[in-house]
DRENKEVO-775142 format. One record per residue (C-alpha): y negated, x, z negated; residue in one letter. Coordinates in steps of 0.2 Angstrom, whole numbers. Layout:
+-------+-------+-------+------+
|    yy |    xx |    zz | type |
+-------+-------+-------+------+
|     Y |     X |     Z |    A |
...
+-------+-------+-------+------+
END
This chain:
+-------+-------+-------+------+
|    yy |    xx |    zz | type |
+-------+-------+-------+------+
|     0 |    -1 |     0 |    M |
|   -17 |     7 |     4 |    S |
|   -31 |     9 |    -8 |    A |
|   -42 |    -2 |     0 |    N |
|   -27 |   -15 |     1 |    A |
|   -25 |   -12 |   -19 |    E |
|   -43 |   -15 |   -23 |    A |
|   -43 |   -31 |   -14 |    N |
|   -25 |   -37 |   -23 |    Q |
|   -35 |   -42 |   -39 |    G |
|   -49 |   -52 |   -31 |    A |
|   -48 |   -68 |   -28 |    Q |
|   -54 |   -76 |   -10 |    A |
|   -67 |   -88 |   -15 |    P |
|   -62 |  -107 |   -17 |    A |
|   -64 |  -118 |     0 |    G |
|   -73 |  -133 |    -2 |    P |
|   -65 |  -149 |   -10 |    S |
|   -53 |  -161 |     0 |    I |
|   -67 |  -174 |     0 |    H |
|   -80 |  -163 |     8 |    R |
|   -67 |  -157 |    19 |    R |
|   -63 |  -174 |    25 |    A |
|   -82 |  -179 |    27 |    L |
|   -85 |  -163 |    37 |    I |
|   -69 |  -167 |    49 |    T |
|   -76 |  -185 |    51 |    W |
|   -93 |  -178 |    53 |    L |
|   -85 |  -167 |    67 |    A |
|   -74 |  -182 |    75 |    I |
|   -83 |  -198 |    75 |    Y |
|   -98 |  -191 |    87 |    P |
|   -85 |  -182 |    98 |    T |
|   -75 |  -198 |   101 |    V |
|   -91 |  -208 |   102 |    T |
|   -97 |  -197 |   116 |    V |
|   -80 |  -195 |   124 |    V |
|   -78 |  -213 |   126 |    L |
|   -96 |  -216 |   131 |    G |
|   -94 |  -203 |   145 |    L |
|   -75 |  -207 |   151 |    L |
|   -74 |  -226 |   144 |    G |
|   -78 |  -232 |   163 |    P |
|   -67 |  -221 |   172 |    A |
|   -52 |  -224 |   161 |    T |
|   -54 |  -242 |   160 |    A |
|   -41 |  -247 |   171 |    G |
|   -28 |  -235 |   163 |    L |
|   -15 |  -240 |   151 |    P |
|   -21 |  -238 |   133 |    L |
|    -8 |  -223 |   130 |    L |
|   -15 |  -213 |   143 |    V |
|   -33 |  -217 |   139 |    R |
|   -30 |  -210 |   121 |    T |
|   -19 |  -195 |   128 |    L |
|   -36 |  -190 |   138 |    I |
|   -47 |  -194 |   123 |    L |
|   -36 |  -184 |   111 |    T |
|   -34 |  -169 |   123 |    G |
|   -52 |  -168 |   124 |    I |
|   -57 |  -172 |   106 |    V |
|   -44 |  -162 |    95 |    V |
|   -48 |  -145 |   104 |    P |
|   -66 |  -146 |   103 |    V |
|   -66 |  -152 |    85 |    A |
|   -52 |  -140 |    79 |    A |
|   -58 |  -125 |    88 |    Y |
|   -79 |  -127 |    90 |    V |
|   -85 |  -142 |    77 |    L |
|   -75 |  -139 |    63 |    I |
|   -77 |  -120 |    60 |    P |
|   -95 |  -122 |    63 |    A |
|   -97 |  -136 |    50 |    L |
|   -87 |  -124 |    37 |    M |
|   -98 |  -111 |    41 |    K |
|  -113 |  -121 |    38 |    A |
|  -106 |  -128 |    22 |    N |
|  -103 |  -112 |    17 |    A |
|  -120 |  -105 |    20 |    A |
|  -128 |  -121 |    10 |    L |
|  -116 |  -119 |    -4 |    T |
|  -121 |  -102 |    -7 |    R |
|  -140 |  -106 |    -7 |    R |
|  -137 |  -117 |   -22 |    R |
+-------+-------+-------+------+
END
């Protein structure tokens, strides 16, 4: 084990946000994204079966939320928490 690893072994990682705050952050990412995507693609996909429309919607929303929005909101939450 390296000296750096040994030094970090005793240090605890900072606690993340509570489950309630994570749920709020997730909702803040998902709701507007679903609304925008439905607004943009709704008319174009109106004739498709519900399962296909849902597949298209989730195929766009989930990656955008998981890789872009939720990490950005978590970073903003951490910055706000540090300011207190």
